C-alpha positions in Angstrom: -0.1 -0.1 0.1 1.1 3.4 -0.9 1.3 6.0 2.0 2.7 9.6 2.0 5.2 10.0 5.1 3.4 12.3 7.6 4.1 13.8 10.9 2.5 11.8 13.1 -0.2 10.8 11.0 -3.9 11.0 11.7 -5.5 7.8 12.9 -7.3 7.2 9.4 -3.7 6.6 7.9 -2.7 3.9 10.8 -6.2 2.3 10.2 -5.0 1.4 6.7 -1.5 0.7 7.6 -2.7 -2.0 10.2 -4.6 -3.6 7.5 -1.7 -4.4 5.1 1.6 -6.5 5.5 4.1 -3.9 3.9 4.2 -0.1 3.3 5.8 2.1 0.6 6.5 5.4 1.4 6.0 8.2 -1.4 9.1 10.1 -1.6 9.4 11.1 -5.3 6.4 13.5 -5.5 6.4 17.0 -5.2 5.6 18.8 -2.2 2.3 20.2 -1.4 1.0 22.5 1.0 -2.2 21.6 3.5 -0.9 18.0 4.1 0.0 16.3 7.2 3.5 16.0 6.0 4.5 18.8 8.3 1.3 19.3 10.7 -0.6 17.0 13.2 -3.8 17.5 15.0 -3.8 17.0 18.9 -6.5 17.6 21.6 -5.7 20.5 23.6 -7.2 21.9 26.6 -9.3 24.5 23.9 -10.3 21.6 21.5 -8.3 20.7 18.2 -4.6 21.9 18.2 -2.7 22.0 14.8 1.3 21.6 15.3 3.0 22.8 12.2 6.7 21.8 11.5 8.4 25.2 9.7 10.1 24.5 6.3 12.1 26.1 3.8 10.2 25.7 0.4 11.4 27.2 -2.4 9.0 26.4 -5.4 8.9 23.2 -6.9 10.6 20.7 -4.8 10.6 16.9 -4.0 9.0 15.6 -0.7 12.5 14.3 0.1 14.4 17.5 -0.6 12.1 19.5 1.8 14.3 21.1 4.3 13.1 21.8 8.1 13.2 25.5 9.0 15.1 25.1 12.7 15.3 28.7 13.7 11.9 28.7 14.6 12.5 26.5 17.5 9.7 24.6 16.7 10.9 21.3 18.9 10.7 22.7 22.2 7.1 24.3 21.5 5.7 20.9 19.9 7.0 18.9 23.1 5.6 21.4 25.7 2.4 21.1 23.5 2.2 17.5 23.7 3.1 17.5 27.5 0.7 20.1 28.4 -2.3 18.3 26.3 -1.1 14.6 27.4 0.5 14.8 30.7 -2.7 13.6 32.7 -3.5 11.0 30.1 -3.1 7.4 30.9 0.1 6.4 28.7 1.9 9.7 27.7 4.4 9.2 30.7 5.1 5.5 29.8 5.9 6.5 26.1 7.8 10.0 26.8 11.4 9.2 27.3 11.4 7.6 24.1 9.5 10.6 22.6 11.6 13.4 23.8 14.9 12.7 21.5 12.5 13.7 18.4 12.0 16.9 20.1 15.9 17.2 21.4 17.9 16.0 18.5 18.0 18.6 15.5 16.2 17.3 12.5 17.1 18.7 8.7 15.0 16.9 6.4 11.5 17.0 6.8 10.9 13.0 5.3 13.8 11.8 7.8 12.1 12.9 10.9 8.3 12.0 9.6 10.0 8.4 9.1 11.5 8.3 12.5 8.1 9.4 13.6 6.6 6.4 12.1 8.9 4.0 13.5 8.6 5.6 17.2 5.1 4.3 16.5 5.7 1.1 15.1 8.2 0.5 18.1 5.8 1.5 20.8 3.2 -1.0 19.5 5.6 -3.4 18.7 4.5 -3.8 15.0 7.0 -5.5 12.4 5.1 -4.0 9.6 7.9 -3.3 7.1 7.9 -0.4 4.8 10.0 0.6 1.7 10.2 4.1 -0.2 9.5 4.9 -4.0 12.3 4.9 -6.4 10.3 6.9 -8.9 7.2 8.7 -9.2 4.3 6.5 -10.7 0.9 8.2 -11.6 -0.4 4.9 -12.0 0.5 3.0 -9.2 -0.1 -0.5 -9.5 -0.5 -1.2 -5.5 -3.5 0.6 -3.3 -2.9 4.0 -3.3 -3.7 6.0 0.3 -1.7 9.1 -0.6 -4.9 11.0 -0.3 -5.0 10.2 3.5 -2.0 12.9 3.8 -4.3 15.8 2.6 -5.3 17.7 5.4 -7.9 20.1 3.4 -11.3 18.8 3.0 -10.7 15.7 4.7 -13.9 13.2 5.1 -15.3 13.4 8.6 -14.4 9.6 9.5 -16.7 7.9 12.2 -14.1 6.1 14.2 -15.3 4.6 17.7 -15.1 7.0 20.2 -12.5 6.5 22.9 -11.8 8.2 26.2 -9.7 11.8 25.8 -8.6 14.1 28.5 -10.9 16.8 27.4 -13.8 14.6 26.5 -15.9 16.9 29.7 -15.0 20.2 27.5 -15.4 19.4 23.9 -16.6 15.7 23.7 -14.9 13.3 21.4 -12.8 14.5 18.5 -12.5 11.9 15.6 -9.2 11.2 13.7 -6.7 13.2 15.4 -2.8 12.2 15.3 -1.9 8.9 16.1 -0.2 10.2 19.1 -3.9 11.3 20.8 -4.7 7.2 20.3 -1.6 6.0 21.8 -1.5 8.5 24.9 -4.9 7.3 25.5 -5.2 3.5 24.8 -1.4 2.6 25.1 -0.8 -1.3 24.0 -4.4 -1.3 23.0 -4.0 1.0 20.3 -3.0 -1.8 17.9 -6.5 -3.5 18.8 -8.5 -0.1 17.9 -6.7 0.1 14.7 -7.5 -3.4 13.5 -10.9 -3.2 14.5 -11.7 0.1 12.5 -12.8 1.0 9.2 -12.6 3.9 6.8 -16.2 4.8 6.9 -17.5 8.5 6.7 
C-alpha cells in the first residue's frame, strides 16, 4: 500500500497501515502544502490544536528534499504542547522518554523526521510491518493508493469509534486526530483499536 510519510499521521492512515503487510512511502512526489507532511492535530485544552513544522520551501521541490526551518525552535514548542495536552493521559509518561529525543535532536530533512515518527509508533506498538520508499514517481501505481489520507484540506469526517480523551468533558470526542492522541490514551490497546476500525464516513 502506498502512503505519504507524515508528521505523526492521523488515525485514518494507521487504520490502513495496520490492514496491510507492507508499506511503501512516496518520496518522489512534489511537495504540496496543506497536508499532514508537516502538521498534526492533537487535543488541547481548547479543542483541536494543530502543530506545524516550519519548512524551507523554494517552489517546486520533491518531498525528500524539503528542509526543516529550525530557526523557529519548533521542537521545544511542540513537545511542550504535547506534554500540556497529554500529561494527565494514561500513557504519556510511559512513552515520554522514547518520544523526547525526537524533539531534542535537531532534524534537517522533513522526510527523515517523519520516518522517525513512524518508526517511533511502530516500536511503541511492537509492530513488525515493513516499509520501503519509492524510487520514482508513478502516476498510476499498481498498488493500493492511500496518499490522499495525507491531505488535510477537505478531510472526510471519519466515523471511528470513540475512546476516552483527556478533554472529553469540555469538547466531546474529536475523531481522527494524530495517532499520538490514540497512543497516549489507549497505550498497547492502540493496535487492537486500529485493526477493528474501518475507513467509513
